[in-house]
C-alpha positions as CSV (number, residue, x, y, z in Angstrom):
1,M,8.1,17.4,-48.1
2,A,5.9,19.1,-50.5
3,N,7.9,20.7,-53.9
4,T,4.6,22.3,-55.3
5,T,1.2,23.1,-55.6
6,L,-0.9,23.5,-58.8
7,F,-4.0,24.6,-59.6
8,Q,-6.1,23.1,-62.8
9,G,-9.8,24.7,-62.5
10,K,-10.8,23.6,-59.2
11,S,-8.7,20.9,-58.1
12,M,-5.4,21.2,-56.5
13,I,-2.5,19.4,-57.1
14,R,0.1,18.6,-54.4
15,L,3.9,17.2,-56.0
16,Y,5.7,15.4,-53.0
17,R,9.1,13.9,-53.4
18,H,9.9,9.9,-51.9
19,D,6.6,9.6,-50.1
20,L,2.9,11.2,-48.6
21,P,3.3,13.5,-45.9
22,D,3.0,12.1,-42.8
23,G,-1.0,12.1,-41.3
24,L,-2.7,12.4,-44.8
25,D,-5.9,11.2,-44.5
26,L,-7.5,10.2,-48.0
27,G,-10.4,7.9,-46.7
28,K,-11.3,4.8,-47.4
29,L,-11.5,4.4,-51.2
30,V,-8.7,6.1,-52.5
31,A,-8.2,6.4,-56.6
32,I,-4.5,5.5,-57.8
33,D,-2.4,5.7,-60.5
34,T,1.1,5.0,-61.4
35,E,3.5,6.7,-64.3
36,T,6.4,4.1,-65.3
37,M,9.2,4.2,-67.6
38,G,7.6,1.8,-70.1
39,L,5.6,-1.3,-69.8
40,N,7.6,-3.6,-68.7
41,P,7.9,-3.4,-64.7
42,H,10.7,-6.1,-64.5
43,R,12.9,-3.4,-66.3
44,D,10.8,0.0,-66.7
45,R,11.1,1.9,-62.8
46,L,8.0,3.3,-61.6
47,C,8.1,6.9,-60.8
48,L,5.2,8.9,-60.2
49,V,2.2,7.7,-58.3
50,Q,-0.9,9.9,-58.4
51,L,-3.4,9.5,-55.7
52,S,-6.9,11.2,-54.9
53,S,-9.6,11.2,-52.4
54,G,-12.2,12.2,-54.4
55,D,-12.1,15.7,-53.5
56,G,-11.4,17.2,-56.3
57,N,-7.8,17.3,-55.6
58,A,-4.6,15.2,-56.4
59,H,-1.4,13.8,-54.5
60,L,1.1,12.8,-56.7
61,V,4.4,11.5,-55.2
62,Q,7.6,11.3,-57.3
63,L,10.4,8.6,-57.0
64,I,13.6,9.2,-57.2
65,P,16.1,6.8,-58.6
66,E,18.5,8.0,-55.4
67,S,16.1,6.6,-52.6
68,L,16.4,3.4,-54.4
69,G,17.3,-0.1,-52.0
70,G,17.5,-3.8,-51.6
71,Q,13.8,-3.7,-51.3
72,G,12.9,-1.2,-53.9
73,Y,12.2,2.7,-52.9
74,A,11.8,3.5,-49.1
75,A,8.2,5.2,-49.0
76,P,6.6,4.1,-45.8
77,N,3.4,6.3,-45.7
78,L,2.8,5.2,-49.4
79,K,3.4,1.5,-48.5
80,R,1.2,1.8,-45.8
81,L,-1.9,3.0,-47.4
82,L,-1.4,0.2,-50.3
83,T,-1.3,-2.4,-47.6
84,D,-4.1,-0.8,-45.5
85,P,-6.9,-3.5,-45.6
86,E,-9.7,-0.9,-44.4
87,V,-9.2,1.3,-47.7
88,T,-10.2,0.1,-51.2
89,K,-7.8,1.2,-53.8
90,L,-9.4,2.6,-57.1
91,F,-7.4,1.8,-60.1
92,H,-8.2,1.8,-64.0
93,F,-6.4,-1.5,-65.2
94,A,-5.4,-2.5,-61.3
95,R,-3.1,-5.7,-63.3
96,F,-0.4,-3.4,-64.2
97,D,-0.2,-1.3,-61.5
98,C,-0.5,-4.2,-58.9
99,A,2.7,-5.1,-60.8
100,A,4.2,-2.3,-61.2
101,L,3.7,-1.7,-57.1
102,Y,5.0,-4.7,-56.0
103,R,8.1,-4.7,-58.4
104,W,9.2,-1.5,-57.1
105,L,7.7,-1.2,-53.6
106,G,7.9,-4.8,-52.4
107,V,4.5,-4.5,-51.6
108,R,1.0,-6.5,-52.5
109,T,-1.4,-3.6,-53.2
110,T,-4.8,-5.1,-51.3
111,P,-8.2,-4.7,-51.6
112,V,-8.6,-3.1,-54.8
113,A,-11.4,-2.2,-57.5
114,C,-10.6,-1.8,-61.1
115,T,-12.8,0.3,-63.7
116,K,-11.5,-1.6,-66.5
117,V,-12.3,-4.7,-65.2
118,A,-16.0,-3.8,-64.4
119,A,-16.3,-1.8,-67.6
120,K,-15.5,-5.1,-69.3
121,L,-18.2,-6.8,-67.1
122,V,-20.8,-4.3,-67.8
123,R,-20.2,-2.9,-71.3
124,T,-19.9,-6.2,-73.4
125,F,-21.5,-3.6,-76.1
126,T,-18.2,-2.3,-76.8
127,D,-14.3,-2.7,-77.0
128,R,-13.7,0.5,-75.9
129,H,-12.6,0.5,-72.1
130,G,-10.0,2.9,-72.3
131,L,-9.9,5.4,-69.5
132,K,-10.3,8.3,-72.0
133,D,-13.3,6.7,-73.5
134,L,-15.0,5.6,-70.1
135,L,-14.8,9.3,-69.0
136,A,-16.4,11.0,-71.9
137,Q,-19.3,8.4,-71.8
138,L,-19.9,8.0,-68.3
139,V,-18.6,11.2,-67.1
140,G,-19.0,14.0,-69.5
141,Q,-15.0,14.4,-68.8
142,D,-12.5,14.8,-72.0
143,V,-9.4,14.0,-70.9
144,S,-5.9,14.6,-72.9
145,K,-3.6,11.7,-72.9
146,Q,-0.9,13.8,-74.9
147,Q,1.7,13.6,-72.0
148,Q,1.0,9.5,-72.1
149,S,4.3,8.5,-73.8
150,S,6.4,11.0,-72.2
151,D,9.8,11.2,-69.9
152,W,8.3,10.2,-66.3
153,G,11.8,9.9,-65.5
154,A,12.8,13.6,-65.6
155,P,14.2,15.2,-62.7
156,E,11.7,17.9,-63.1
157,L,7.8,16.8,-64.6
158,T,6.7,19.8,-66.2
159,V,2.9,21.3,-65.3
160,D,1.4,19.5,-68.3
161,Q,2.7,16.2,-66.8
162,Q,1.2,17.1,-63.2
163,N,-2.1,17.7,-65.2
164,Y,-2.0,14.9,-67.2
165,A,-1.1,12.5,-63.9
166,A,-3.5,14.1,-62.0
167,S,-6.4,14.0,-64.3
168,D,-5.7,10.0,-64.2
169,V,-7.3,9.8,-61.0
170,L,-9.3,13.0,-60.7
171,Y,-12.3,11.5,-62.3
172,L,-12.1,7.7,-61.1
173,H,-14.7,7.9,-58.2
174,A,-17.3,9.8,-60.5
175,L,-16.7,6.8,-63.2
176,W,-16.8,4.0,-60.3
177,A,-20.0,5.3,-59.2
178,R,-21.8,4.9,-62.9
179,L,-19.7,1.4,-63.5
180,E,-20.8,0.0,-60.0
181,A,-24.6,1.0,-60.8
182,L,-24.2,-1.0,-64.1
183,L,-22.5,-4.0,-62.7
184,I,-25.9,-3.6,-59.9
185,R,-27.9,-3.5,-62.7
186,E,-26.6,-6.2,-64.4
187,G,-26.6,-9.0,-61.3
188,R,-22.4,-9.0,-62.0
189,L,-21.1,-6.7,-59.0
190,A,-20.5,-10.3,-56.7
191,L,-18.5,-11.4,-59.8
192,A,-16.3,-8.3,-59.7
193,Q,-15.4,-8.2,-56.3
194,D,-14.0,-11.7,-57.1
195,V,-12.0,-10.4,-60.0
196,F,-11.0,-7.3,-57.7
197,R,-9.9,-9.8,-55.4
198,F,-7.6,-11.9,-57.7
199,L,-5.8,-8.9,-59.4
200,P,-3.1,-8.4,-57.1
201,A,-1.9,-12.2,-58.0
202,R,-2.6,-11.5,-61.6
203,G,-0.3,-8.8,-61.2
204,E,2.4,-11.3,-59.5
205,L,2.6,-13.3,-61.8
206,D,2.7,-11.3,-65.0
207,L,6.5,-10.4,-63.2
208,L,6.7,-13.7,-62.9
209,G,6.4,-14.5,-67.0
210,Y,3.1,-16.0,-66.7
211,D,1.8,-13.3,-68.9
212,D,2.5,-15.1,-72.3
213,P,1.2,-17.7,-72.1
214,D,-1.9,-17.0,-69.3
215,I,-1.0,-19.4,-66.9
216,L,-4.8,-19.8,-67.2
217,S,-4.5,-21.5,-70.7
218,H,-4.8,-24.6,-71.9
């Protein structure tokens, strides 16, 4: 099922089409990100899901339009992982990713953790909570965002696209370790966990149109 294998420094990047391979074990904490055709999950197709177990390697699942059905993409192995109650799915901006995964795969991703939420809870001295800024400041890792707005629906992904997609998950475990320590230090870990539990529902509310105005607004 694996189409290509790339090497980015010491990292290995595996690209699959349609689904994860059978028997792949990514552990109990899996970093996940998504690439879509745009920022409207109703309109803009989910094209790529990238995952990492934190071992320095990345697994990319390219989702092809031909495999779309009435309930979205099939991808049974990926869906099994997303819904496994024993595996925490680690995102940066889980609200969007959970909405996109629900819209195009038809499953609620749970349980989750989110580094953007964690950063906003403990780094109140700054408004710079983007992944690039956090990785630079907390992990000492500079990542390029040059491919962020590229065509993720292309039949063949370029090497630069694959490297970019991998970089969004390769360092999330290290970032989470730093942020979790700060949450504990500031006494906000339990609050963060409560927010994390709500994020899958928050994404579904967005899909129902409750992003503007927010359902929680007055």
